[in-house]
N, C-alpha and C positions, 0 to 999 in steps of 0.2 A: 638627767635621770636615766638610768639604765633600765630599759623595758625589755622583757622577754618577747620572743616572737609569738607567744600566745596572748599577749596584751597586758599581762600583769607585771608587777615589779619583780626584780630578782630577789631571792631570799638569801640571807646571810645568817650563819650560825657563829656567835661570838662565845668563846669559852675561856674563862679565866677565874681563878679562885680569889683574885683580888677584886672586891666589890667595886671599889672606886674606879680602877682601871677598866673593869668590865663595863661599867656604866658609861665611862667616857668613850670607849670604843663603840658601844651600842649607839650612842648619840651621833658619833662621827659617821658611822656607816649608814645610819638612817638618813643623814643629810645628803648622802650620795644617792639616795633614792631606793635603798634596799628595805625590804621588810625583814626585820631583825628578830631573831630569837637568841636567848642567851642561856648559858649553863655555867655552874661553878666547879664542875669536875668532869673528867673524861667519861665516866659511866653515864652521867646524865646527858652529856652531849651525844653519846652513841644512841641513847634511847630517843632523843629528839630527832636525830638524823634518820633513824629507822622509821619513825612515825611520820615525819613530814618532809624529810629531805632538805637540801639546801643547794644553792648555786655557788657558794663559796663558804669555806670554813676558816675562821681565824682562831687559832688554837694555841693556848699557853702550853709550854713544855712541862713546867714543874707544877703539878697539881696533886691533891690528895685523891684517894680512892682508885683512880686510874689516870696515870700521867698522860701528857700529850703525845708522847711517842707511841704508847700502847693504843691510845684512842685513835691515832692516825692510822695505825695498822688495821685496827678493827673496822674503821670506816672504809678503808680501801678494800677490805674483804667483802663488803656488801656490793650487790649488783649496781645500786645507784651511786656508790662511792668510787667506782673505778676511775671515773674521769673528772670528778669534781675537784677544783683547785683548793689546795689546803696551804694556808700561810701559817708557819710555825712562828709564834711570837714569844721570845724568851730573853732572859738576861744572860743565858749561857753564850759565851763567845768562843769557847775552846773548840779546837778542830774536831775532837771526838764527838762533841754534841752536834756539831753541824753535820758530820757524816751520818750520825745516828738518825737525825731528823730526815735526811733525804733517803736513807735506807728504809725508814718507816713509811715513806710515801709522800713526804711533804713536797709541795710544788715550789715554795719560796721560804726563805728564812729571814726573819726580821728581828733585830735585837732591841731590847729596851735600854734606855728610854726611847719611845717610838718617835720617829721622824714622820710626822703626820702627812707631809706633802709626798714623801716617798711612798708611804702606805696607800695614800689616795690613788696615786698613779699605778701602783702595782695591783691594787684591787681591780681597777678598771681594765687594765691590760689583761690580767688573768681571766676575768669574767668574759671579756670580749673574745679572747683566744679560745676559751672553753666553749663559748657559744658557736664560734666558727667551726671548731672541731666537731661539735655536736651536729651542726648542719651538714658537715661533710660526711659524717657517719650516716646521717639520715639519707643523704643523696646516694651514698653507696648502697645502703639497704634498699632504697627505692629502685635503683638500677638493677640490683641483684634480684629484686622481686620481678622486674620486667623480664630479665633473662630466665628466671625460673618459670615464668608464665608461658614462655615459648614452648610449644608442645614437642619440638624436635630438639635433639642434643645441640647445644649452642655454646660457643666459646668466644671470648673477646680477648684479643691479643694486642700488645703494644707494638711499636715500630720494630722492636728487637725480637718479636715473636714470643714474648713471655706472656703467659696466660694471666689476665687480670680479673676476669669473671668467667664463670662457667656454671651451668646447671647440673643437677645430679645425673641426668641422662648422659651428658657429655663425659662426665667423670668415669663412667663405667662402659662407654661405648667400645665395641670390639675394634673399631678402626682407629681408636686413639690409644696411645701407649701411656698409661698411668698419668692421665691429665690431672694437674694440681695447680692451685693458685701460686703465682710467683715462680713458676717453673716453666722452662721452654716447652712449647707445644711440640709434640712428636707423634707422628702417625705410627701405627703398629707395624711390625715387620710383616711382609707379605701383601701390603696394600698396593694395588696397582691402579693406574688411571687409564680409563678406557680410550679416550680420544687419542692420546699420544702413545699409549702402550708403556708409559714410564712405570717402572717397578721399584725405583728407589724412593722410599718415603720422604727422605730429606729433599730430594730433587723436586718431588711433587709440591711440598710446602714452599720451596723457593719459587717455584713457578706461580703458585697462588699469590704469594706476597708481591712478587714483581709485577704481575699483571693487574692486580687491584690497585696498586699504587700508581701505575701508569694510566689508568682509566677510571672514569667516574661511573662506569656502568658495572653492574654486578657480574661476577664470574661464576659460571655453573660448570662443574665437572662431575663426571660419574666415577666414583671410587668403588673398588671391589676387593674383598678379601675372603678367605676361607677360615672360619672360626672352628676350632676343634670340637666345640660343643654345639654351636648353632648351625654349622655348615656354611654354605655360601651366603654372603651378605653384600648387598649393593646399597649404596647411599649416594644421593646427589649432594655434592658439597656446594652450597651457595655462599659465596664470599663477597663482602662489600667493604670498601675502604671507609675508615672513620676519619673525618677531616674537621679542622677548626674553622673559625669564621673567615680566615684568610686563605683557606685551602690547604693548610699544612697537614701532612699525614700524621695521624695519631696512632694508627694501627689498623686492625680489621676485625670484623665480626664474621664468624664462620658458623653456618648452620648445616647440620647433617640430616637430610631428610631420607628416611628409609624407603627405598623403592625395590626391595628384594622381591616382593610378590609380583610387582609389575615386570621386572626384568626376567624372572624365571618363567612367567607366563608368556612373555614375548619370545623367549628362547624356545619354549614348547611349541608356540604357534609357528615359528620359523622352521623348526624341525618337521612339523606337520605339513607345512607348505612344501618343503623340500621333498618329503615323502610322497605327498600327492603329486608333485611334479614328476618324481621318478616313476610313480605308478602310471601316470599319463603317458609315459614313454616306454613302459615295460609291458610285456605280455604277462598277463596275470597267472597263467598256468606254468610257463617255463622260466619266467624271469628274464627272457631274452628281450632285446630291443624290439618294439613293435614296428609295424609298417611305417607309421609317421616318423618315428625316431630314425629308422633306417634311411628313409628318403632325405631327412634333414642332414644326416651324417654324410650321405652320398653326395648331396649338393655341396656341402662344405669341402669334402675331399676333392671333388672335381675342381672347385675354385682354387684350392691350394695347388693341386697338380698342374693346373693351367699356368700358374705363375712359376712353379719350380721345375717343370719338366718331368715330374714324377709320373710313373705308369701305375694304373689301377686295374683291378679286375673285379668283375661282379659275377657271382654264381647264383643261379636260380635253381632250387632243388624242390622236387615234388616227389613225395613218397609213393612207392608202388606197393600195392597190397594193403594199404592202411584201412581202406573202407571195409575190407573183408574182416579184419581183426575187430574193427569197431562194431560191425554188425553181428558177429558171432560171439565175441567175448564181452561186449558191452562197452559203454563209454568210459567207465573207470579204467578198463584195460587200455583203451585207446589213449586216455590221458597219460597212463604210465609209459606207453610207447613214445608219445611226443616228448615227454620229459627226458627219457633216456636218450633219444636221438639228439635233443638239444645239448645234453651234457657231452655226448660224444663229439659233436661238431665243435663245441668250444674247446675241448681238449686237443683237437686236431689242428687248430689254427694258432697263429701267433697272437701275442698280447695286443698289438696295435690294430689287429683285424676285428671286424664286427660281424657277429652272427645274429640273425634276426628271424623271428617267426612272423611271416607276412599274414598268416591266417590259415585256419584249417590245418592241412598237412603240407603247406608250402613254407619253405625256408629260403633265406637269401644270405649270402656271405659277401662282405666287402673286404677285399684284400688290398693292402697299401704297399707301395714300393716293390712291385713285382718285377723280377728281372726279365721275364719273357714268357711266351705262351706255353713253352714246354714245361716249365716249372709249375705253371697254373694247372695244366692238364694232369700232371703227376699228383698234385694236391687233390684234384677232383677225384682221381682214382682212389686215393687214400680215404677220402671222405665217403666214397661209395662203399668201400670195403668195411669201414667202421659202421655204416648204417646197416649193411647186410649181415653183420654178425648177429647170432641169435640173441634175442632180448628176453631176459628172465621176467616172467609174469607169474601172478599168483596161481593161475591155472596151467602153468607150464610154459616152456619157451615158445617164442614166436619169431618168425622170420619175415622180413620184407625187403624191398629194394628201393631204389631211387633213380629218378631221371634228373640229370644235372646238365644245365646249359650255362655257357660262359661267354662273357663279353669283355673286351679290353678297352681301356682309355689310353690313348685317343683313337685307336684304330676303328672301333665300332661306334663311336659317338662322342660328342663333345659336351653332353649334359647328362645328368643323372637319369632322367626319365627315359632317354634313348638307350642308355646302357642297360637299364633294367628290362626294357622291352626287348632288346636284342638277346639278352640272356634267356628271357622267357621263351622267345621264339626258338632258340637253340634247344631248350629243354623239351619243347613240344616235338621237335624233330627227333629227339631220342625216343619219346613216347611212340611216335609213328613207326620207328624202326624196330620196336619190340620191347622198349623199356630197359631198365637196369643198364645205364650207360652214361658216358660223359661226352659232351660235344661242344666244340668251339663254334661260336656264331661265324658265319661266313663273312669275309670282308666285303664291304659295300663295293658294287661295281660302278664304273663310271657311267656318265650319261650316254 
C-alpha cells in the first residue's frame, strides 16, 4: 500500500464515461491502496479535484461535457494541479492525439485495452516520483525559509559560483550586482576588499571561493563601496564552504553583515586621535611645533646626522620688546604679534626645517643639511630682519626685535639637549650685548 508522509492513503481520481471500465479501474486502483473517487466526465472531475484534490488522476480522453484534454489543461491550471501526475487513458493511438495529450499536461499516455500490469507499475512509479519531487520542493522551501530568516543579506552558491539561494536583502544589496537565482554571483563595480586592497570584484570572488574551498574555517573579509544614493557602505563578508558527508565541496554560503556605522565611527575616532595627537605636538596659538615636538625632532635629527655625517644647526630666538607690547596694547595684540612672527619665520626657512614656539616669546629653529656656519649666520640675519619689520596691529603698527643664538652639530654638541642649551647661551650673550643681534655659540675649549 502506498501511504503518504502524513499517514493516510494516497488519493486517486478515476474519470471515464464508460461505467464498466470506470468501476474496473476504481476497483483496481483501490487494491493498490488508494482512496478512490470517480467521475463520468471532465467537468465533474474538475469539480472533485478542486474540492478534494488527488495524488494521481487517471483520465479518459474521449468524454462528454468536457473531454480529457480540456480537463487535463484545467487541472494543470489549478495551484494543486501543477505537479499531480495525470495518466491519459484512451483508445486513441494516433500521433496527433498523443501529442495533444502531452501538450495538455499529461504525465503518461496509456491506450485501451488497458494492460493492467503496466498501469499498476506506472501508477506506483508516478506517485512515488511525484512524492519525491514534492519532498524536494518542501526541502527547498524549508531551506529558502532558513535563508530568508537570516537577518543579513545571504547567498548560497554552487561550486561554479552560480546562485542557488538568496534572500531578498541580498537581491538588492549595493555590493551585489543584480543577484538572481541560477545566475553567476557578481559583486558590484567599485567594490574593494580592505585587507588586500583588491579592487577587481571578480578577483575578490575568486579569492573567497579559493580560500573557503581550501580551508574548513570561515573566511571574513571587509568589503567597501560607494553607492550613489546611500554613500559609503561597509560590509563584513562571512563565507563558509558547504561540504558533503565525505568532504566534497558543494559550494559556499556568503553572508554580508552591514558594518557601515562601525567603520565610519572608527574612522571618525582615528581622525580624532590623529587630531589630538597633532594638538599634543602643536602650539595652540601659532600652530607651530611645541617644545616637546621640537625636542623629539631634534633628537631624531641628531641620530640621523650621526649616522650620515649631516650637519645641523639650532637657533634660539627671544623677542625683544614683546613685553612692552603685551603690557600696553593687551594680550590680544600680543597674540597677534606672536602669530605674525611665527608666519614670518616659517616663510623664511626651507620645507625640511622646523620652526617651534618653545613658550612665551621664545622660538627655536632646527636647520637640516647646513653647509657651514656662514650660511647659518646669514639666515639668522634674514630672520632678524623679518622679525624687526613693522607688524600691523588693530591699534597701529608695532615694532620689536629679537636676540638669536646659534649652535651647530657636531661642533657645539653631540645631543639635542646640549645643542639647544648652547644656542640658548648664545642668545643670552646677544641680550647682554644690547639685544637685536645674531651670535654663534663659541666652540668648546679643550681641557
